[in-house]
N, C-alpha and C positions, 0 to 999 in steps of 0.2 A: 505494499499500499504506500503511495507516495504522497498523498495529500496530507495537510497537517491534521484535519478532523480525523482521518483514518488513522494517522500515528497515535493521536491522542487516545483513541479507542483501543488500539492495541496495546498501549501502556495499560489502561484498565484491565484487559483481558489477561495480561501476562504480570499483573501485579504479583510480587513476591509472596505477598501475604495469602494469595489465593482466595481473598474474601470476595465471593460474587456479588454481595450486596453492594458493593461500591460501583457496580456497572450501572452507568446511567446513560440518558439520551442528551445530556447536557452538550455534548460535543456538536450536536445536531440544532442547537438552539437557534442558530443563525438562519436556519432554512426551514423552520417549523411552519411559518406561514405559508411557504410554497408546497410543503409536503401535505398541509391541511387541504389547500386547494386542490391538488392532484387527486386526494381522496374523495373529495367532495363530487369531483367529476367522475371517478372510475368506481367508486364503492361507496355511494352515498348511504345506503341501507346498513352497510357494516358501520359507518361512523356515526349513525343516528344513534347506536346503542352506547356510545361512549360515555355521554352525559346528557344532562336535561337541557344544557344551553345548546349543544349540538342538534338535539331533538327539536327545540323550538326554531332553531335557525334553518334546518334543512327540510323539515316538514312541508313549508308552502310549496318548495320546488319540487317535491317528490309527487304532491298530490294536486298540483295546479292543473294539470291535464290528465284525464283518466279514459281509457278505452275498455268497455266491457264486452265481452263476447261470451258465448257458450263454454269456451274452454277455461277461462279465468275467472269467470263471476263467483264460483263458490269460494276459490280462495280469496279473493279480495274483499268479499262480503263478510267473511268469517269474524266473529266478534261482535257482531252488531245486537246481539240479544243483550249486550251489557249497555244499558242505556246511557250511562254515563262514562262509558269506556272511551279509550282514547281513539279506537277505530272511528267511531261516530264523530267525535270532534274533528278527526283528520279530513272526514268527508266534507265538513263545513269549509274546507279550504279549496275544495275543486271548483274552478271556474270554467273549465272546457270539459264537456264530457259527451262521449260518443258511444252509442248503443248498436252495436254491429248485428245482433241476432235476437229474435223474438224469445229465444230460450232465456235470455236475461230478465224479460218481464215475467216469464213464468216462474224464474227462481226468486224474484223480488215478491212475487204473490205469495209463494210459500214462506218467504222469511218474515213478512209481515203477519200472515196468519198464524205462523209457528210463535213469533215474539209476542204476539198478542195472548195466545194461549198460555205460554210460558209466565208473562207478566202476571195474568189473572190467577194462575196457580202459586205463583209466589206470593202474592198478596194474601192469599188465602191460608198460606202455611205459616207455621210459627218458626220453622227453622231458617237460619240464615244461611244462604248459598255460600259455599267455599270459594275464597277469593283466589283467583289465578293471575298472575301477572303476564304469563305467555299467551297472548291471544291466538298465537299461530296454532296451539293446539286444540282449540274450541271447535268442536264439530257443531255446525248451526242447524242445519236440518238434514232429513233424510233425503237424497236426491232421487231415491226410487219412486217417491210418492207423486201422484199426478197433481198437477196445479189445482188448487182449490177454486170453485167458482165462487165468485163474489156477487152477491145480489145487491144492485144499485139500488133498488127501491128502499132497501133497509138503510142506505148509506146518506140518503138525500134528506135535507130539509123540507118537509111537506109544503112549507109556505114560500119558500124562495127557489126550490129545485136546485139547490147548490150541495156539493159536497161539504158535509158538515165540518167545523173548525176542529172537532177533535182528531180528524184524520192528519191534520197539519203536524201533530205530534209525532207522527211516524214518518216524517219526511227526512229522507236519507241525504239527498243533495239539495239543501236549501239556497245555496248562494251560487249558482250556475249562470254564467255570463252567456255561453253558448252550449246548446244541445244540438249535437249534430246526429242526424237519423241518415246513414249512408244508404245507396241504392239497394244493397243486398236485404237491409231491414224492411225497406219500403215494398220491395218485391214479394216477400215472405207475407208481410201483413196483407198485402193486396190478394194473394192466393186465397187467403181465407174468405175475404169478402166474394171473389167469384165461385169458390166451392159452396158456400152458404147459398148464393143465389142458385147455383145449377141444381143443388139437392134439396132446396126448399121443399118441394112437393113430396119428394120421397121420404123426407124426414120428418114430414109434418105430424104424423102419428107415431113417430119414435120416441121411446123415453129419454133419449140423448137429444133430442131436438132443441131444447131450452139451452142446454150447456154449450152446444154447438153455435147456436145464433147468439149467445151471448159472450163469446170469446172476445170479440172486439170491443165490447163493452167493459170486460174485464180488464183488457190491455189499456184502455183509455183511463179507467179508474187507477189502475197501478201506476201508470206514467204520471197521473196527476199527484197523487199521493206522495210518490218518492223523489220527484224531481220538480224544482222551482226555477225555470229558466227565464233569463231575460229575453231571449231569442232562441227560436227553434228553426234549425237548419235543414231543409228537405233536399236531398240530392236526387234530382230526377234527370241526370244527365246518362239515360239509357234509352234505347228504343222502346216507345209506348205504342202499341196498335191502337188505331182509332176506335176499334170497338170495346177497348178497355178503359176508355176515358171515364165513362160513367162510374166504373168500378173504383178508380182511384179517387174519384170526388167524393165517393161514399166513404172509402176508406179514411181519408183526411178529415172528413166532417165528423166521423165517429170518434177516430183517435184523439183529436185536439179540442173536442167539444167541451171538455171540462175547464181548460184554460180560457175558453171564451166565455164560459158561464161564470169563471172567477172575476169577472168584470163588475159583478153585483147583481146578476140574476137576468141581465139582458144578453141574449146569444148574439147579437149584433149591435153595432153602435151606429150612430148617425154622424157623420162628419160635419153636420150643419148644426148640431146642438152641443152647446158648451156645457150642458149639464149631464151629459150622457157619460157613464163611467166608461174608463178606458180599460182593456185587458192588459194585464202586466206583462204578457208575452207578446213579442213581435214575430212574425213569421218571415223567414228570409227562404226563398225558393230558387233554385238553380236549375234551369230546364233545359234540354237539348232539342234544338230544332231538326226534325228528320230531313236527310239530304235529298229525298225525292219530292217532298212537298212541304217544304219549311213554313208556308203560310198556315199549314193545318197544325203546328206545333201545339203541344199540350201546356196549358196553363189551368190549374184546378179552378173549378167554379164553386160557388157557395162558401167562399172563403169568410171565415168570421173573426180572423185576427188582423191587426194592422200588418201589412204585407209589403215586401220589396221582392221583385221578380227580376232575376238577371238570366241572360239567355248566352247559351254557348252551342257549337255546332259548325259543320263545314261551310254553311251558307247563312251568313247574317246580313244578307242585303236589307238595305232600308226599305225597300218596297215591300218584302216580306214581313218584316217586323212591324211595319205601319198598319198593314191589313191585320196581324195577328193582334196586335194592341187595341186596334180600333174595336174589333168585334168582341174581345174579351172584356174591354171596359164598358161597352154596350150592355152585355150581360149583367156584368158585376154592378152597374149602378141601376139596373131595372127593378132592384128591390127598394123596398120603403125605406129601409135604412141599411147601411152598409159599412164596412171598416174602410179606412184610408188605404190605397194601394199606390206604390210607385213602380214604374217600369225602367230599369236600369239598362241603358244601351250605349254602345260605343260611339255612334254617330247621331246626336241628337238632332242637329240640324238636318241631316238627310233624312231622318225618319219624319220630322215635321214638314219637309218639303213635299214628301209623299201624301202625308196627311192633307195638306194645302191643295195638291192635285185632285184629291178625292173631293173636297169641297167644291173646288171648281167643276166637278163632273156630277155636282148635285147630290153627292153622298154625305149623309148627315155625320158630322164629326163633332164630338164634344168639345168645348172651347178649351178645357183644362188639358186637353192633348196637344194644343198649339201654343200654349203659354210657356214661359221660362219658368223654371222651378221657383226663382225668387217672387214670381207673381201668381204662385199656386198651381204651376204645371206639374204633371204627374209623370212626364216622361224626362228622366234625369241621366246625367253623365254616370257612367260606370266607374 
């Protein structure tokens, strides 16, 4: 060893006294900050256990962004049955949450049902549960059991039609800035809608009909119970057949309906009324225009949340976007009340020139499609 620090360490190790207690890391003190920075990047979980100070310092970075899927959900949610435990407090730090598989909602359903049952059982028992510090050893639920069906009628306030406030106590992710629902998740959810429609007649007299028809309602309830996002991002960047547009409309209407109801009882809001309550969640949709017929691209109808729509695809011609936006906005505003919506495009002036041409050709175009954003226009720069 040639460096001074190494030589000093060698002196400690080769001490004539042979006293191993004298071996210290003092020779490395000059580079302690650099070593800790390296450990923060390469082994934060290991460093987390060193001290309370490290735990508080590293936790926000570890839990700031979280991806849940069918393979990791059980390990990540382990420990939630301890209401005041560290895991639940750590989840309060999550700001960006992605749910990749519907199995995550199935597991959340079991988690809430089991923790509620466990809580009721604990409160009626005089014994005190044994305290365990290693949350990784806690088995939360039996994953072999099928998800429990939730009766929404029992969970709603009969006067307001809202999910009752008691369910907020079970919220697992209360501070989400962005909830991301990727295409794989949305496709799986939509297959349930299509399957229910195709099998509705055959299942009408089946004992399982109620369970199957309520599956989307259960997912809607579980999502609302466990996740409170400022914005929900839907990834529609995949080919959607025109004959399936109705199914996706129905899927989104059901899946997100509790967030719109959270506005105070009104399922939609009027942009002209200053007294109308506003939902706390904003919807962000990224949709891909089909290459063969881009003006027939899909934008969900019946939207009940304030919404921003962004477009992607091989052909984003202003002419196609102008027709798509005009047709969608015409239907969107045909309701008595409706939430605000913005269409984000790359070439605002190009789209508005096409809309102006429509007006010249005697096609009705709402004035807000022709205005600048600062004047109340709804076509904005991406």
